[in-house]
C-alpha positions, 0 to 999 in steps of 0.5 A, a space after each residue: 453480493 454485498 461485499 468486494 466491489 473489485 474482488 472477493 478474496 477467499 481461501 484457495 482463490 488466486 488473483 495475479 497481475 490484474 487491473 481491477 477497476 470500475 466495478 460494483 457490488 452490493 455486499 463483500 469484496 485466496 490470494 491477490 498479488 501484484 494487482 491495481 484495484 481502483 474505482 470500485 464500490 461496495 457495501 463492505 470492502 469497496 476494493 477488496 473483501 478478504 475472508 477466511 485466510 485471504 491474502 493480498 501481496 503488493 497491491 495498489 488499492 485506491 479510489 474505491 468507496 464503501 459503507 465500511 472499509 472503503 479500500 479493504 475489508 478483512 474478515 476472519 484472519 485475512 492478511 495483507 503485505 506490502 500494499 498501498 491503500 490510499 484515497 479511498 472513502 467510506 460513508 461510515 467507518 474505515 476509509 482505508 481498511 477495516 479489520 474484523 475477526 482477526 487480521 494481519 497487515 504488514 509493510 503497508 501504507 494506509 494514508 490519505 483515506 477518508 470516512 464520513 463518521 470515524 476512522 479515516 484510515 483504519 478501523 479494527 473491530 477485534 483485538 486479534 489484529 496486528 499492524 506491523 511496519 506500516 505507515 498510517 495515522 493515527 498510531 494511537 490505538 493501532 492494534 499490536 505489532 511494531 515498527 509503524 510510523 505516521 509521517 507523510 509517505 511522500 507519494 510522487 503525486 497523491 491521488 495519481 501516482 503512489 510511487 515514493 519520492 526520494 526522502 520518503 520515510 517509507 523507504 527501507 522502513 519495512 521488515 524483510 520476509 523469506 518470500 521476498 527474495 524472489 518477489 517483485 513489486 507492482 512495477 516488476 522490480 525486485 521487492 528488496 532494493 538496498 537491503 531492506 524492503 520499502 513499505 507499500 506496493 512500490 520499491 523505491 529505485 533511484 533514477 539510473 545514471 543520476 550520480 554519473 550525470 551530476 559527476 559529469 556536470 562537476 567535471 565540466 565546470 572544473 574544465 571551464 575554470 581551468 580554461 579561464 585560468 589559462 
């Protein structure tokens, strides 16, 4: 095969809760949900090649390489929801993702990818492509859709940890969909926290007990002040 070093996703195929890494193919990369796809290599779609209504949900796709579509290559109406595509590389075009012959990308982060010749993060070879509520750059020429932003997504550790830090512009910046009411993110947390879904494969969950810890410190400081005054 020439496509999909990690996965070749096609109609009626299902890949669920998997870690897919360090594979290779000579050509192209169903349904992929809650998967981590890293360190794979192909000619087209280093991480995933999605063809004929292939779907990807809340996947982390990073560190993959290809000639075109370092992270993902969508062909013939592939669809991608709430994925994080980062630090992938293409030796020609579309370091993060290539969309050819239709494609839909929603609630996803496509950032910090590189291509040797053109289009570091995304490349579209057709007018029938829609990007909506995505974090990527550049926005100029980005096909269709609405709600996209170009600000740095603020990962915990780019290249290592793609969770979002507090203050990320991707928090509560997506668009809710009916299937999200029972879905989980890549960590197994509820897909929607605080009312609006986040962009990317991880939902931002504040550290538990942080507010109580801060409140406790303030209370102790006041107690110490009272004791000094007494």
